[in-house]
LOTILO-342545 format. One record per residue (C-alpha): residue in one letter; x, z, y; residue number from 1. Coordinates in steps of 0.05 Angstrom, whole numbers, plus 5000, padded with zeros to 4 digits. Each point is the difference from the previous one (the first is absolute). Layout:
<atoms>
  rest  east    up  north   nr
     a     X     Z      Y  NUM
...
</atoms>
This chain:
<atoms>
  rest  east    up  north   nr
     x  4858  4698   5346    1
     x  5038  4938   5021    2
     x  5001  4963   5066    3
     x  5036  4936   5020    4
     x  5063  4998   5041    5
     x  4988  4939   5042    6
     x  5066  4982   5035    7
     x  5073  5015   5008    8
     x  4988  5045   5060    9
     x  4951  5045   4963   10
     x  5045  5000   4938   11
     x  5061  5023   5040   12
     x  4959  5052   5037   13
     x  4980  5031   4934   14
     x  5071  4998   4976   15
     x  5031  5031   5062   16
     x  4951  5054   5021   17
     x  5028  5068   5016   18
     x  4970  5030   4938   19
     x  5029  4945   4956   20
     x  5069  5010   5029   21
     x  4997  5076   4992   22
     x  4976  4995   4928   23
     x  5054  4949   4983   24
     x  5053  5045   5030   25
     x  4975  5058   4956   26
     x  5000  4956   4937   27
     x  5071  4976   5013   28
     x  5022  5072   5010   29
     x  4977  5016   4929   30
     x  4928  5023   5011   31
     x  4973  4948   4953   32
     x  4932  5035   4994   33
     x  4987  4977   5072   34
     x  4999  4927   4977   35
     x  4926  5004   4986   36
     x  4987  5006   5076   37
     x  5029  4930   5013   38
     x  4955  4940   5015   39
     x  4982  4965   4936   40
     x  4992  4925   4994   41
     x  4969  4958   4945   42
     x  5024  4927   4994   43
     x  4974  4976   4933   44
     x  4926  5010   5003   45
     x  4937  4993   5042   46
     x  4955  5061   5008   47
     x  4931  5006   4970   48
     x  4943  4977   5044   49
     x  4989  5071   5025   50
     x  5073  5004   5021   51
     x  5024  5044   4943   52
     x  5063  4990   4960   53
     x  4980  5034   4935   54
     x  4984  4952   4943   55
     x  5008  4936   5039   56
     x  5017  4939   4958   57
     x  5006  4950   5058   58
     x  5071  4974   5009   59
     x  5028  4979   5067   60
     x  5046  4939   5009   61
     x  5061  5045   5004   62
     x  5035  5047   4951   63
     x  5033  5066   5017   64
     x  5061  5017   4958   65
     x  5037  5066   4993   66
     x  5074  4997   4983   67
     x  5024  5071   4989   68
     x  5060  5042   4982   69
     x  5055  4954   5024   70
     x  5070  5031   5004   71
     x  5021  5007   5073   72
     x  5061  4956   4991   73
     x  4954  4944   4975   74
     x  4947  5004   5055   75
     x  5034  4949   5045   76
     x  5011  4950   4944   77
     x  4928  5004   4978   78
     x  4975  4991   5071   79
     x  5043  4938   5009   80
     x  4976  4972   4934   81
     x  4927  5008   5021   82
     x  5012  4969   5068   83
     x  5041  4944   4970   84
     x  4940  4979   4957   85
     x  4946  5013   5053   86
     x  4977  4927   5001   87
     x  4994  4993   4925   88
     x  4968  5068   4995   89
     x  4952  4990   5058   90
     x  5023  5065   5031   91
     x  4953  5029   5053   92
     x  5025  5072   5008   93
     x  5061  5042   4979   94
     x  5010  5074   5015   95
     x  5043  5058   4976   96
     x  4958  5049   4959   97
     x  4985  5070   5027   98
     x  5053  5035   4960   99
     x  5051  4947   5017  100
     x  5015  4984   4927  101
     x  4966  4934   4994  102
     x  4959  4946   5034  103
     x  4927  4978   5009  104
     x  4989  4926   5006  105
     x  4939  4955   5008  106
     x  4999  4927   4977  107
     x  4949  4944   4993  108
     x  4959  5006   4937  109
     x  5005  4946   4946  110
     x  4926  4990   4988  111
     x  5008  4977   4929  112
     x  5035  5065   4981  113
     x  4972  5071   4991  114
     x  5025  5058   5042  115
     x  5050  5022   4947  116
     x  5022  4928   4987  117
     x  5013  4991   5075  118
     x  5043  5063   4999  119
     x  5039  4977   4939  120
     x  5010  4931   5031  121
     x  5028  5031   5064  122
     x  5042  5049   4959  123
     x  5033  4943   4962  124
     x  5011  4959   5062  125
     x  5034  5057   5038  126
     x  5035  5033   4940  127
     x  4971  5068   5017  128
     x  4955  5045   4959  129
     x  4932  5015   5031  130
     x  4967  5068   4993  131
     x  4955  4989   4939  132
     x  4961  5062   5020  133
     x  4976  4963   5062  134
     x  4973  4936   4969  135
     x  4925  5008   5014  136
     x  4969  4962   5059  137
     x  4974  5064   5032  138
     x  5070  5030   5006  139
     x  5014  5025   5070  140
     x  5068  5005   5034  141
     x  5024  5057   5044  142
     x  5018  4962   5063  143
     x  5065  5015   5037  144
     x  5018  4993   5074  145
     x  5020  4938   5039  146
     x  5073  5019   4990  147
     x  4991  4991   4925  148
     x  4966  4932   5007  149
     x  5048  4944   4981  150
     x  4956  4939   5000  151
     x  4929  4983   5022  152
     x  4964  4932   5004  153
     x  4938  4992   5045  154
     x  4969  4960   4943  155
     x  4984  5066   4967  156
     x  4945  5010   5052  157
     x  4934  4961   5000  158
     x  4946  4991   5053  159
     x  4953  5059   5012  160
     x  4952  5010   4941  161
     x  4928  5017   5011  162
     x  4982  5073   5005  163
     x  4930  5015   4971  164
     x  4957  5053   5032  165
     x  5012  5069   4974  166
     x  5076  5000   5005  167
     x  5018  4966   4935  168
     x  5052  4945   5001  169
     x  4987  4935   4964  170
     x  5060  4953   4999  171
     x  4995  4925   4988  172
     x  5017  4979   4930  173
     x  5064  4965   5023  174
     x  5026  5060   5039  175
     x  5071  5024   4993  176
     x  4995  5051   5055  177
     x  5038  5065   4985  178
     x  4947  5053   4993  179
     x  5008  5071   5023  180
     x  4966  5058   4967  181
     x  4959  5036   5053  182
     x  4932  4998   5034  183
     x  4962  4958   5051  184
     x  4961  5035   5055  185
     x  4940  4960   5023  186
     x  4973  5011   5070  187
     x  4930  5017   5021  188
     x  4964  4964   5056  189
     x  5028  5049   5051  190
     x  5071  4984   4978  191
     x  5011  5066   4963  192
     x  5041  4993   4936  193
     x  4967  5027   4937  194
     x  5043  5016   4938  195
     x  4983  4960   4938  196
     x  5024  5054   4954  197
     x  4978  5072   4986  198
     x  5055  5046   4973  199
     x  5039  4937   4983  200
     x  4942  4967   4962  201
     x  4971  4936   5028  202
     x  4927  5004   5018  203
     x  4991  4935   4961  204
     x  5022  5038   4937  205
     x  4955  5059   5017  206
     x  4940  4954   5008  207
     x  5016  4964   4936  208
     x  5003  5065   4962  209
     x  4934  5022   5032  210
     x  4965  4938   4974  211
     x  5031  5011   4932  212
     x  4975  5071   4996  213
     x  4930  4984   5026  214
     x  4983  4941   4954  215
     x  5033  4941   5034  216
     x  4990  4961   5064  217
     x  4929  4993   5024  218
     x  4956  4941   4983  219
     x  4958  4963   5050  220
     x  4939  5043   5016  221
     x  5038  5066   4997  222
     x  5057  4984   5048  223
     x  4973  5040   5060  224
     x  4985  5062   4957  225
     x  5067  4999   4965  226
     x  5040  4986   5064  227
     x  4963  5058   5035  228
     x  5022  5047   4943  229
     x  5071  4973   5004  230
     x  5003  5011   5076  231
     x  4971  5070   4992  232
     x  5057  5018   4953  233
     x  5055  4962   5035  234
     x  4987  5033   5067  235
     x  5028  5065   4972  236
     x  5069  4968   4999  237
     x  4992  4958   5063  238
     x  4986  5056   5051  239
     x  4926  4978   5003  240
     x  5024  4940   5041  241
     x  4952  4941   5001  242
     x  5053  4952   5025  243
     x  5048  5022   4946  244
     x  4947  4991   4947  245
     x  4983  4932   5027  246
     x  5072  4978   4990  247
     x  5004  5021   4927  248
     x  4929  4991   4974  249
     x  4986  4939   4955  250
     x  4942  4955   5024  251
     x  4974  4961   4940  252
     x  4974  4945   5045  253
     x  4968  5045   5053  254
     x  5016  4988   5073  255
     x  5043  5048   5040  256
     x  4939  5026   5037  257
     x  4963  5014   4935  258
     x  5059  5039   4972  259
     x  5006  5037   5067  260
     x  4927  5021   4995  261
     x  5011  5026   4928  262
     x  5061  5040   5022  263
     x  4964  5029   5061  264
     x  4943  5022   4955  265
     x  5048  5033   4951  266
     x  5038  5036   5055  267
     x  4935  5029   5029  268
     x  4992  5044   4938  269
     x  5025  5072   5005  270
     x  5076  5003   4997  271
     x  5026  5022   4932  272
     x  5058  4987   4953  273
     x  4997  4954   4940  274
     x  5016  5027   4931  275
     x  4999  4928   4975  276
     x  5055  4980   5048  277
     x  5041  5062   4983  278
     x  4997  4983   4927  279
     x  5017  4926   5011  280
     x  5061  5016   5046  281
     x  5024  5052   4950  282
     x  4995  4951   4942  283
     x  5035  4944   5039  284
     x  5055  5047   5023  285
     x  5014  5019   4928  286
     x  5000  4927   4980  287
     x  5046  4983   5059  288
     x  5049  5054   4977  289
     x  5000  4975   4929  290
     x  5012  4928   5022  291
     x  5066  5015   5035  292
     x  5057  4957   4976  293
     x  5049  5028   4949  294
     x  5053  5019   5051  295
     x  4949  5042   5039  296
     x  4976  5032   4936  297
     x  5071  5020   4983  298
     x  5009  5030   5068  299
     x  4934  5038   4998  300
     x  5014  5023   4929  301
     x  5051  5049   5029  302
     x  4945  5040   5033  303
     x  4942  5040   4973  304
     x  4952  5056   5015  305
     x  5058  5048   4989  306
     x  5034  4979   5066  307
     x  4948  5013   5054  308
     x  4974  5061   4964  309
     x  5069  5029   4981  310
     x  4983  5067   5031  311
     x  4937  5005   4956  312
     x  5040  4993   4936  313
     x  5011  5065   4962  314
     x  5065  5038   5001  315
     x  5051  4971   4952  316
     x  4970  4931   5004  317
     x  5009  4998   5075  318
     x  5073  5021   4994  319
     x  5012  4948   4945  320
     x  4975  4945   5045  321
     x  5039  5026   5060  322
     x  5064  5000   4958  323
     x  4996  4925   4985  324
     x  4962  4972   5059  325
     x  4930  4972   5006  326
     x  5018  4932   4970  327
     x  5013  5034   4934  328
     x  4938  5044   5003  329
     x  4964  4970   4940  330
     x  5063  4993   4957  331
     x  5020  5073   5010  332
     x  4929  5026   4988  333
     x  4997  4959   4936  334
     x  5068  5027   4979  335
     x  4987  5074   5013  336
     x  4930  5003   4968  337
     x  5028  4999   4929  338
     x  5045  5058   5020  339
     x  4940  5038   5029  340
     x  4959  4985   4937  341
     x  5057  5028   4957  342
     x  5006  5063   5043  343
     x  4924  5011   4998  344
     x  5004  4995   4925  345
     x  4942  5048   4989  346
     x  4950  4959   5040  347
     x  4951  4959   4961  348
     x  4958  4951   5040  349
     x  4933  4972   4977  350
     x  4997  4925   5013  351
     x  4938  4963   4974  352
     x  4988  5058   4952  353
     x  5070  4998   4969  354
     x  5042  5062   5012  355
     x  5074  4985   5005  356
     x  5061  5027   5035  357
     x  5029  4967   5062  358
     x  5039  4951   4957  359
     x  5034  4947   5042  360
     x  5051  4944   4991  361
     x  5028  4967   5063  362
     x  5045  4942   5016  363
     x  5028  4988   5070  364
     x  5019  4926   5005  365
     x  5045  4972   5054  366
     x  5060  4957   5012  367
     x  5068  5031   5003  368
     x  5014  5038   5065  369
     x  4925  5002   5015  370
     x  4998  5076   5008  371
     x  4983  5022   4930  372
     x  5061  5046   5000  373
     x  4968  5042   5055  374
     x  4948  5022   4951  375
     x  5050  5031   4951  376
     x  5014  5065   5039  377
     x  4925  5009   5014  378
     x  4984  5000   4926  379
     x  5058  5047   4987  380
     x  4972  5048   5053  381
     x  4933  5002   4963  382
     x  5033  5014   4933  383
     x  5057  5044   5024  384
     x  4971  5065   4972  385
     x  4988  4970   4931  386
     x  5069  4969   5000  387
     x  5030  5068   5016  388
     x  4967  5030   4938  389
     x  5021  4939   4959  390
     x  5072  5011   5022  391
     x  4998  5069   4970  392
     x  4974  4972   4934  393
     x  5053  4945   5001  394
     x  5054  5053   5008  395
     x  4973  5035   4939  396
     x  5003  4934   4962  397
     x  5073  4990   5022  398
     x  5016  5069   4973  399
     x  4966  4982   4933  400
     x  5040  4936   4995  401
     x  5064  5037   5013  402
     x  4983  5051   4944  403
     x  4981  4943   4954  404
     x  5067  4965   5011  405
     x  5037  5065   4988  406
     x  4961  5012   4935  407
     x  5007  4929   4976  408
     x  5030  5018   4933  409
     x  4966  5067   4992  410
     x  4943  5014   4952  411
     x  4959  5035   5053  412
     x  4977  4952   5055  413
     x  4969  5023   5066  414
     x  4926  4985   5003  415
     x  4981  4944   5049  416
     x  4957  5028   5057  417
     x  4934  4966   5015  418
     x  5002  5004   5076  419
     x  4943  4974   5045  420
     x  5039  4952   5044  421
     x  4948  4963   5042  422
     x  5039  4952   5044  423
     x  5022  4947   4950  424
     x  5048  4943   5011  425
     x  4978  4931   4980  426
     x  5070  4983   4979  427
     x  4983  5027   4931  428
     x  4979  4980   4930  429
     x  4930  5000   4972  430
     x  5017  5057   4953  431
     x  5031  5044   5053  432
     x  4942  4989   5049  433
     x  4948  5013   4946  434
     x  5035  5066   4983  435
     x  5005  5021   5073  436
     x  4926  4983   5011  437
     x  4981  5043   4940  438
     x  5036  5060   5031  439
     x  4966  5003   5069  440
     x  4953  5056   4977  441
     x  4938  4959   5017  442
     x  5022  4986   5071  443
     x  5013  4932   5033  444
     x  5069  4970   4993  445
     x  5024  4958   5058  446
     x  5049  4941   5004  447
     x  5026  4964   5061  448
     x  5049  4944   5005  449
     x  5024  4964   5063  450
     x  5021  4941   4957  451
     x  4946  4973   4954  452
     x  5051  4957   4964  453
     x  5023  5064   4967  454
     x  4936  4997   4961  455
     x  5004  4925   4987  456
     x  5072  5006   4973  457
     x  4994  5065   4961  458
     x  4933  4983   4969  459
     x  5012  4925   4992  460
     x  4992  5003   4924  461
     x  4947  5054   5003  462
     x  4957  4978   5060  463
     x  4937  5004   4958  464
     x  5015  5073   4983  465
     x  5009  5015   5074  466
     x  4934  4964   5016  467
     x  4963  5038   4946  468
     x  5027  5068   5023  469
     x  4981  4986   5072  470
     x  4931  4974   4983  471
     x  4986  5062   4959  472
     x  5028  5045   5055  473
     x  4952  4967   5051  474
     x  4941  5017   4955  475
     x  5028  5068   4978  476
     x  4988  4983   4927  477
     x  5035  5021   4936  478
     x  5070  4974   4986  479
     x  5033  5005   4932  480
     x  5067  4977   4972  481
     x  5023  5011   4929  482
     x  5061  4982   4959  483
     x  5022  5013   4928  484
     x  5068  5028   5016  485
     x  5002  5075   5010  486
     x  5049  4990   5058  487
     x  4956  4948   5035  488
     x  4954  5019   5057  489
     x  4929  5015   4979  490
     x  4950  5017   5055  491
     x  4925  5015   5002  492
     x  4976  5006   5072  493
     x  4926  5017   5009  494
     x  4998  4974   5071  495
     x  5057  4958   5026  496
     x  5010  5018   5074  497
     x  5054  4961   5034  498
     x  4998  4973   5071  499
     x  5050  4946   5020  500
     x  5023  4967   5064  501
     x  5046  4940   5001  502
     x  5030  4963   5059  503
     x  5028  4929   4992  504
     x  4998  4928   5019  505
     x  4941  4955   4982  506
     x  5040  4965   4946  507
     x  5016  5068   4969  508
     x  4926  5015   5000  509
     x  4989  4939   4955  510
     x  5054  5025   4953  511
     x  4966  5067   4996  512
     x  4930  4972   4993  513
     x  5005  4939   4954  514
     x  4933  5003   4965  515
     x  4937  4986   5040  516
     x  4945  5011   4948  517
     x  5016  5069   4972  518
     x  4977  5041   5060  519
     x  5068  5025   5023  520
     x  4998  4959   5063  521
     x  4932  5026   5022  522
     x  5023  5073   4992  523
     x  5057  4992   5051  524
     x  4991  5013   5073  525
     x  5041  4948   5036  526
     x  5020  5005   5073  527
     x  5041  4950   5040  528
     x  5052  5014   5053  529
     x  4992  4957   5063  530
     x  5044  4940   5013  531
     x  5056  5024   5045  532
     x  5044  4938   4993  533
     x  5003  4988   5075  534
     x  4985  5071   5024  535
     x  5052  5029   5048  536
     x  5038  5063   4980  537
     x  4965  5063   5020  538
     x  5033  5036   5057  539
     x  4981  5066   4968  540
     x  4991  4988   4925  541
     x  4947  5039   4964  542
     x  5030  5058   4958  543
     x  4972  5059   4963  544
     x  5014  5062   5042  545
     x  5008  5071   4977  546
     x  4935  5019   5033  547
     x  4962  4944   4965  548
     x  5032  5020   4934  549
     x  4979  5072   5009  550
     x  4928  4982   5015  551
     x  4997  4953   4940  552
     x  5028  5055   4955  553
     x  4947  5050   5025  554
     x  4945  4954   4975  555
     x  5038  4985   4936  556
     x  5007  5075   4987  557
     x  4924  5012   5002  558
     x  4976  4941   4959  559
     x  5019  5028   4932  560
     x  4956  5061   5013  561
     x  4936  4958   4995  562
     x  4967  4996   4932  563
     x  4932  4976   4976  564
     x  4951  4942   5001  565
     x  4970  4973   5063  566
     x  4944  4951   5018  567
     x  5004  4968   5069  568
     x  4931  4967   5012  569
     x  5017  4967   5067  570
     x  5064  4971   4973  571
     x  4964  4976   4937  572
     x  4946  4968   5043  573
     x  5053  4966   5043  574
     x  5033  4974   4937  575
     x  4935  4972   4972  576
     x  4984  4969   5067  577
     x  5067  4965   5001  578
     x  4994  4976   4928  579
     x  4931  4972   5014  580
     x  5025  4964   5063  581
     x  5055  4966   4961  582
     x  4952  4984   4944  583
     x  4953  4962   5047  584
     x  5058  4965   5035  585
     x  5032  4978   4934  586
     x  4934  4979   4970  587
     x  4986  4955   5060  588
     x  5066  4964   4984  589
     x  4999  5009   4924  590
     x  5068  5034   5007  591
     x  5009  5036   4934  592
     x  5072  5021   5012  593
     x  4984  5039   5063  594
     x  4936  5026   4971  595
     x  5037  5030   4940  596
     x  5055  5031   5044  597
     x  4949  5041   5038  598
     x  4985  5047   4942  599
     x  5069  5034   4994  600
     x  5015  4991   5074  601
     x  4940  5044   5015  602
     x  5025  5054   4953  603
     x  5071  4997   5028  604
     x  4976  5002   5072  605
     x  4956  5060   4986  606
     x  5058  5037   4968  607
     x  5046  4983   5059  608
     x  4948  5021   5051  609
     x  4989  5065   4962  610
     x  5076  5012   5006  611
     x  4993  4993   5076  612
     x  4941  5048   5000  613
     x  5038  5052   4960  614
     x  5055  4997   5053  615
     x  4946  5012   5053  616
     x  4975  5061   4963  617
     x  5071  5028   4997  618
     x  5009  4986   5075  619
     x  4936  5037   5018  620
     x  5023  5060   4959  621
     x  5069  5001   5031  622
     x  4972  4994   5071  623
     x  4954  5059   4988  624
     x  5041  5046   4956  625
     x  5072  4976   5003  626
     x  5038  4976   4938  627
     x  5004  5067   4963  628
     x  4928  5016   5020  629
     x  4976  4933   4974  630
     x  5036  5011   4935  631
     x  4967  5068   4993  632
     x  4931  4973   5015  633
     x  5007  4945   4947  634
     x  5022  5051   4948  635
     x  4947  5050   5020  636
     x  4942  4950   5003  637
     x  5011  4946   4948  638
     x  4939  4959   5021  639
     x  5014  5003   5075  640
     x  5036  4932   4999  641
     x  4940  4967   4968  642
     x  4953  5024   5055  643
     x  5049  4978   5054  644
     x  5011  4932   4965  645
     x  4925  4985   5006  646
     x  5005  5012   5075  647
     x  5062  4955   5004  648
     x  4957  4939   4985  649
     x  5002  4982   5074  650
     x  4987  4931   5030  651
     x  5076  4993   5011  652
     x  5015  5012   4926  653
     x  4943  4955   4977  654
     x  5024  4946   5048  655
     x  5070  5008   4970  656
     x  4969  4985   4932  657
     x  4978  4931   5025  658
     x  5069  4985   5027  659
     x  5034  5022   4936  660
     x  4952  4962   4954  661
     x  5002  4936   5042  662
     x  5076  5004   5001  663
     x  5005  5010   4924  664
     x  4955  4943   4981  665
     x  5031  4951   5049  666
     x  5071  5016   4978  667
     x  4980  4994   4927  668
     x  4973  4931   5013  669
     x  5058  4982   5046  670
     x  5050  5013   4944  671
     x  4961  4987   4937  672
     x  4940  4954   5010  673
     x  5033  4936   4977  674
     x  5034  5034   4941  675
     x  4935  5034   4978  676
     x  4962  4933   5004  677
     x  5054  4965   4960  678
     x  5002  5055   4948  679
     x  4925  4997   4989  680
     x  5001  4924   4998  681
     x  5055  5001   4947  682
     x  4984  4977   4930  683
     x  5027  5067   4976  684
     x  4940  5034   5033  685
     x  4929  4992   4976  686
     x  4967  4992   5069  687
     x  5011  4941   5045  688
     x  4982  4998   5074  689
     x  5017  4951   5054  690
     x  5013  5041   5062  691
     x  5040  4994   5063  692
     x  5013  5044   5059  693
     x  4949  4996   5057  694
     x  4975  5045   5055  695
     x  4932  5034   5003  696
     x  4978  4959   5061  697
     x  5015  4935   4965  698
     x  4959  5016   4938  699
     x  4953  4953   4964  700
     x  4941  5040   5026  701
     x  5024  4998   5072  702
     x  5012  4924   4997  703
     x  4930  4985   4978  704
     x  4945  4986   5051  705
     x  4940  5047   5008  706
     x  4962  4954   4952  707
     x  5036  4963   4946  708
     x  4990  4965   4933  709
     x  5033  5009   4932  710
     x  5041  4937   5013  711
     x  5026  5027   5066  712
     x  5019  5066   4966  713
     x  5037  4960   4948  714
     x  5037  4959   5053  715
     x  5020  5063   5038  716
     x  5024  5033   4936  717
     x  5044  4940   4983  718
     x  5028  5000   5072  719
     x  5019  5074   4993  720
     x  5019  5005   4926  721
     x  5021  4931   4980  722
     x  4975  4947   4951  723
     x  4994  5048   4942  724
     x  4932  5025   5024  725
     x  4943  4988   4951  726
     x  4924  4998   5010  727
     x  4994  5061   4955  728
     x  5048  5040   5044  729
     x  4962  4981   5062  730
     x  4934  5019   4968  731
     x  5029  5068   4981  732
     x  5026  5011   5070  733
     x  4932  4984   5031  734
     x  4967  5044   4948  735
     x  5046  5058   5023  736
     x  4982  4987   5072  737
     x  4925  5000   4986  738
     x  5006  5064   4959  739
     x  5038  5032   5058  740
     x  4947  4977   5051  741
     x  5048  4956   5038  742
     x  4957  4937   4990  743
     x  4929  4979   4982  744
     x  4976  4937   4967  745
     x  4936  4961   5017  746
     x  4955  4960   4954  747
     x  5038  4936   5015  748
     x  5064  5032   4975  749
     x  5033  5007   5069  750
     x  5038  5063   5017  751
     x  4999  5041   5064  752
     x  5047  5056   5022  753
     x  4969  5068   5012  754
     x  5024  5043   5059  755
     x  5061  4955   5004  756
</atoms>
């Protein structure tokens, strides 16, 4: 919600409150995450008529400009340059940004220019680069204190705008009042202030959603009945207060006394909650979270279900997260799951009727110094027992090589041993890797690299071979390689089992995955490290302790003892539920890229969740019998782990599935959506689709009114997808919606949403 700041006194009061000063002090001391608690101001737009910021297209007569990342030695010169051109610019406000690395300025809008053109004009005039990520009119600025305010003109404030009943703020069309994000509290007749928001959601938005879900605003003749139902539902979130309801209820032409009588009648009914209001608030809360700006999304990306429920995570996983810190929870879980799947090499999971091993390929993407290196020792801890066995085999190979060199000119040559080394370096050739993979005795091989560029450089001329091998390893299918030469490597692998985890920068990811139509990309589980560019150094850095290593190794020791096929009905149902949810969301927006990603994301997420559940089984056995006792039980009762795994399908584990699946699909789209779209639109590919990235709550379906025509559907499709939309594509989209039961069509050809 937005509200006007009406004069200099109010403006300075907001800037210099105790809270504002305390937050600014914390930000300047390096606690940049606190910045989101600062007052926020919008200078370039007017709010919607209900006082909301989201989606407004109404420009104010001023423009807010963000000039960021100025070298400290240049700050003074830039400030003097701005002040020296204040008359030509039409400067109204100048402040130092929250982090102290730039400026925010407000100037008079050139009406003949668009928002971006105004910013470019000012940028050229001042000789400074504006933040091109802050060029939309709804951009808000984190306001600093009075001490950081350099220049302020009273002209930035206008006379008091009218405040319509119900708490919304409607500014005059010529307003250039800086607008704060917040809420207005109307007062009842007795002077008591009533909040205009519930759990941060404006009552105006709640009422609008209520009408949307119940068939639209009432027509004349049904006003009293519909308003009575609205009041009966709203009172559940207004403490059954008649005065409060009177402040927020719409009137539709009725007098205040008539509305009061309707409210009084509704409040006389037995007190009860409202499931309708619960559903509306839940839906709007989700929408509100999804509509956060990009900076807030990046901050919130660092957290997940794994943080508040860390104690509920199974042994091994819990220690892995503790070793790297909660901000790297999802990246470390994504990294260790391929290791767990390789250790539990005998486990076969039924997903959608297909029985496959826990075959996983992961990529942890992050900028340099973003914490990826903290994951390396954790993965090593999981694979330490296998590496110890491999070291013994490698010593035998060294002995063979020494004997071969000694017998170089002899007729009798020592026979080369075929040793089952399972931890394979990626700094290798196709032939050597193929030979190693053929010698693992039917068990999973595992490869980990902290530098994905190792792959990009070593396999530069053979990247397609690398892609093919990994694609077949994900599916656990046959892999064969033949050559004419007797000395060349020839392999015939019935089931290629090879789990891989790579860490690297985003640009290295694109060097590893350079084909977007062959299915390699959709088989990779991608996780992102959080942006720690401005994060302060940890006083006590997270490190893997000996105790954590020991507890990880306990789980790793038990996993190879599990063999057999398992069906997890609750996990399968959760996976199908997730796939169906994404299908409906993507169909509403005709988003084929996201819709296609869901298939393999579902499989990968089920395999990863199964890895967590296997750790839970091991933990329960260790807690009850100790490590040696757990080992004995697994050997004595081969099916015990299956029975326990069924019981491990707890709400926490199923909730973890949703977190993992949502993370995988969003990261896949974050890194690859544009590249996938371009690849499918290429002349080299048979299909052609015009797609662009867009959120679920801004879909074509959501943009349409409750009742709409074919022409309106076409217009909305063009607005979302561009001018390439055809009538045939719109007809097919509507046909899909009708088939799904999302819409109906009357005899006149008009469409109506069903249960929208």
